[in-house]
C-alpha positions in Angstrom: -1.1 16.7 -14.6 1.1 14.4 -12.4 4.3 15.7 -10.7 7.5 13.9 -11.3 10.9 14.2 -9.7 14.1 13.8 -11.8 17.8 13.4 -10.7 20.6 14.5 -13.0 23.3 11.9 -13.3 25.9 14.7 -13.9 25.2 17.5 -11.4 23.1 15.5 -8.9 20.4 18.1 -8.8 16.8 17.0 -8.3 14.1 18.8 -10.1 10.3 18.6 -10.2 8.2 18.7 -13.4 4.6 18.5 -14.2 3.7 16.9 -17.4 1.5 14.1 -18.9 2.2 10.5 -18.3 3.4 10.0 -21.9 6.2 12.7 -21.6 9.6 12.1 -20.3 12.3 14.6 -19.6 15.9 13.8 -20.5 18.0 16.9 -20.6 19.1 18.8 -17.6 18.5 22.6 -17.6 20.7 23.3 -14.7 24.0 21.9 -16.2 22.9 21.7 -19.8 23.7 18.0 -20.3 21.7 15.8 -22.7 20.1 12.5 -21.6 21.2 12.9 -17.9 17.9 13.0 -16.2 16.5 9.9 -14.6 13.0 9.8 -13.1 13.1 9.1 -9.4 10.5 6.8 -8.0 8.2 8.6 -5.6 5.1 7.9 -3.7 1.9 9.7 -4.8 -0.5 8.5 -2.3 -0.4 10.2 1.1 -2.2 8.4 3.8 -4.3 10.8 6.0 -5.0 8.2 8.8 -2.5 7.1 11.4 -2.2 3.4 11.2 0.5 3.1 13.9 -2.0 2.0 16.6 -2.1 -1.3 15.2 0.2 -3.5 17.3 0.2 -6.6 14.9 0.7 -7.3 11.3 -2.3 -7.6 8.9 -1.6 -11.3 8.5 -1.8 -11.8 12.2 -5.1 -10.0 12.4 -6.6 -12.2 9.7 -5.4 -15.3 11.4 -6.8 -14.2 14.7 -10.2 -13.5 13.1 -10.2 -16.9 11.4 -9.4 -18.7 14.7 -12.2 -16.8 16.5 -14.7 -17.5 13.8 -13.6 -21.2 13.8 -14.2 -21.4 17.7 -17.7 -19.8 17.2 -18.6 -22.3 14.6 -17.4 -25.1 16.7 -19.6 -23.9 19.6 -22.7 -23.6 17.4 -22.0 -27.1 15.9 -21.7 -28.5 19.5 -24.9 -26.8 20.5 -26.8 -28.2 17.5 -25.4 -31.8 18.1 -26.6 -31.8 21.7 -30.0 -30.3 21.2 -33.1 -32.5 21.6 -35.2 -32.2 18.5 -38.0 -34.6 19.6 -41.4 -33.3 19.6 -43.1 -32.8 22.8 
């Protein structure tokens, strides 16, 4: 079952609960107030790899790859244009 974090609007206490996706808590057990709990957005995916070694943004990486590929294609195109295809 997923874990959810709730914040009480009255006593400002955060609580964690495990329940199905269709359930939703609304009453705070700490201060006994009704309809005071709001679900706090939280991330549920933890990255296990360290991606801080990348010094550029993903868009920059894609653009540099495209530019390199275009240069490679231009080089191949020039080679094909200048090749002599006459039979010997």
